[in-house]
C-alpha positions, 0 to 999 in steps of 0.5 A, spaced: 500 500 499 502 506 497 504 511 503 498 516 500 493 511 500 495 510 509 495 517 509 487 516 507 486 511 511 489 514 518 484 521 516 478 516 515 480 513 522 481 520 525 474 523 522 470 516 524 473 517 531 471 526 532 464 523 529 464 517 534 466 522 540 460 526 539 454 521 536 456 517 543 457 523 547 450 526 546 447 519 546 449 518 552 453 511 550 458 511 555 462 504 554 463 506 546 464 513 548 470 510 552 473 507 545 476 514 542 480 515 548 487 512 550 488 511 558 490 518 560 486 522 555 483 529 558 477 533 556 478 541 556 472 545 557 469 551 560 465 547 565 470 541 566 477 540 566 480 533 567 480 526 565 475 522 561 472 518 566 471 523 570 467 527 564 464 521 562 461 521 571 460 529 571 456 529 564 452 523 567 450 526 573 449 533 569 443 530 565 440 527 570 439 535 574 437 536 567 443 539 563 442 539 556 448 540 551 449 538 544 455 538 539 455 539 531 460 538 527 463 541 520 470 540 516 475 537 519 483 537 517 489 533 521 496 534 521 500 527 521 507 526 523 508 519 524 504 516 529 501 523 531 496 527 529 493 533 531 486 534 528 482 541 528 474 540 526 469 546 526 463 544 532 458 547 535 456 547 541 449 548 543 446 548 551 439 549 554 437 552 560 433 557 564 437 564 565 434 568 570 427 565 569 427 565 562 430 558 558 434 560 553 439 556 547 446 558 547 450 556 541 458 557 541 461 556 534 468 554 534 473 548 533 476 542 537 483 541 537 485 534 538 491 531 541 491 525 537 495 518 538 496 511 534 498 506 539 497 498 536 494 500 530 489 504 534 488 511 534 486 515 540 484 521 543 490 523 549 487 531 549 482 535 547 481 543 547 476 546 544 477 553 541 471 558 542 470 563 537 463 566 537 457 565 541 449 568 542 444 566 547 436 566 545 430 566 549 427 559 547 420 563 546 421 569 541 416 573 545 420 573 553 424 579 554 431 577 557 436 582 561 442 580 562 447 582 567 452 586 563 458 586 569 458 578 569 457 578 561 463 582 561 468 577 565 468 572 560 472 572 554 468 573 547 468 567 544 464 564 549 461 570 553 453 568 553 456 560 554 460 561 560 453 566 563 449 560 562 453 556 566 455 560 571 448 561 572 446 553 573 452 552 577 458 551 575 465 555 574 467 556 569 474 556 566 476 564 564 482 562 559 480 558 554 483 559 547 478 564 543 478 566 535 485 569 536 490 572 542 495 569 546 492 562 548 490 560 541 498 562 539 500 557 546 496 552 543 498 552 536 505 552 539 503 546 543 500 542 538 506 543 534 510 540 540 506 534 539 507 532 532 515 533 534 514 528 539 513 533 546 508 532 550 500 535 550 
């Protein structure tokens, strides 16, 4: 098999892994969801940072409390260096929750930035770091009146300001230095990705 054929197969496997993450996570098919990770795999999100088993636990606990988060995917690109890869995938995060007594939907647009490694022939996630580029909040009832606390809203980065506002209102402690559309956090993430492809730590 030619190297170009191997590259295509790797890209297909990576794309399938990215799609499986979203489908199995949102469907709460946790046994299948576990298969996309390597044992030390870590998930970073606005509301959670830690190992994937802990992510599963808190996601399930949140669902049982009424937390509703869904993901949608766009295009994927992957930089592959031997048995390591960085994949970037356009995505949207949607969350529905009451905000100050008004049921709202938040939509956040960004990218999944994934550190992947092939071990014993299988690609798996070592680290997922989303990039949050822009978001908005809308009342589910278009006739409802929603007035946000401007001081609280201003405390969060522009790329996930409304998502963080909603998550804070329902009791989550939100990380405030996630990578966005630009800035030092994004540049630092790109540098980490380059080091990963060269054999460094994620």
